[in-house]
N, C-alpha and C positions, 0 to 999 in steps of 0.2 A: 444661643438660639432662643427664640421666643418660646416660652413654656418651660425652658430649662432654668428655673428660678433658683437663685442662690438661697441657701438656707439662712435662717435668722442668725445662726451661729457664724456663718461665713460673713454676713453683713456686719455683725457686731465685731468680728475679728478685724475686718478691713477698717472699720471706723475707729476702733480703739488702738489696734497694734501698729497701724501704719503711721509712722512719725514723720518721715521725709517724703513730702508729696510734691511732685512736679505738676504744675497747672499749665497745661499747654493752651495757649490762647489767652492767657491772663492779660487783661488790659489795665492801664492806670486810670481809666475813666470810672469813677465811683458809681456811675449809673449803670454800668454793665453787670450782668449776672456773674461773670467770672470774678470780678472784683469783690462783689458782696460775698460770694461763697468762699473765696480765698481769705478775706478778712475774718470771716467766721472761723475758718480753719485755724488761723493764727490765734484767735480768742480761745480755741480749744488746745492751745499749746502745741500745734503742729508746726513743723518747719516747712514753710511754703516756698517753693522754688519756681519763680516765674519763667516760663518758656515762651518767648515771643520775640522774633527778630526785629520788631518795630519799637521795642521798649528797651530802656537801659536799667531803670530801677522801678519796681512796683512794690508797694507796701513795705518800703524800706529794704527790700532785698534786690540784689543784682539780678537782672534778667539775662537769660541765655538764649542764643538764637535757635538751638535745637536740643533735643534730649541728649544726644551724643556729646554735647559740649558741657553738660552738667557733671561736675566732679562727684565721685562717690556713688554709693548704691542708693537707688530709689526704691522706697517701699511701694509707692503707688504713683501711677500716671493718670491724672484726671484730664479729660479732653473736653475743651470748649471750642470746638471747630465744627465745620459742617460735616455731615455724614460722609460725603464723598472724599474728605480729607482724612478721615479716621483710620483707614487702612494703612496708610503710610506711617502714621503716628504709632499705631499698634505694632507694626513691623519693627519700627525703631525701638519701641519699648521691649520687644522680644530680644533684639540684638544687644541691648545694654543690660539685659537680665533684670529688669524691674520685676517686682514680686506680683504686681497686679495692675490692671487697667480699669478705669471707671469712666465710661462714656456718659456724659451728662444728658439730661432730658433732651429728647429730640435728636440725639446723636446715635444713629443705628447703622451698624455694618455687621451683618451676620457672619460673613466670610472672615472678617478680621477677628471677630470674637472667637470663632472656631479655631483660627490659627493660634490665637493667644492661649486658649484652653489646651490645645495640643502641645504647646510649648511649656505648659505647666503653670501659666499665670492664672490668678484669680480674675474673674471678669464680672463686671456689673455694667449693664447697658441700658440707656434710655431712662436714667434715674438721677435725681438730684442728690448730691452728697449732703448738702445742708439739710434738706427735708428728711432724708433717711437718718441722719445723725439725730435730729430732734425726735423722730419717731421711735428709733430703736434705743436711744439712750436716755429718753425722758423718764419721768418718774414711773410710768406704766410699762416700760420696756417695749419690745417690739410687739406691735399688734399683729393679728393673724392675717392681715391683708396681704395677698401675694404681691411681690414686686417683680418687675420684668428684669431679665438678665440677658 
């Protein structure tokens, strides 16, 4: 919910501890934000798992048509899809027992976020993973600016 801001500790935990990250909507087009953010994740030594039924390989990794098709446990599901598609993706993240969901900037679905929290998932909404990583893990640590959840 807007106003239900994750703590800086929660953000830091998601940014640091989440190693296997599914990126839903990851495109092989380097001009797309999903590509740039996922490439940065790889630079941070994260295992990036592309989820996009229109792709076969992105950033050297095999792409999967859905979250359910990804083998193993996912630490985080990052969503680069329209807000109206986020609910179904969050529901799938809940079903596969992902540890958290991160809805990128402009992706807002309050009801889906509530369902995820009720299922015990960490939730960040309408926030850029790359920007938050730089802000929270830069030399100065997290600044006091509130972030939206």
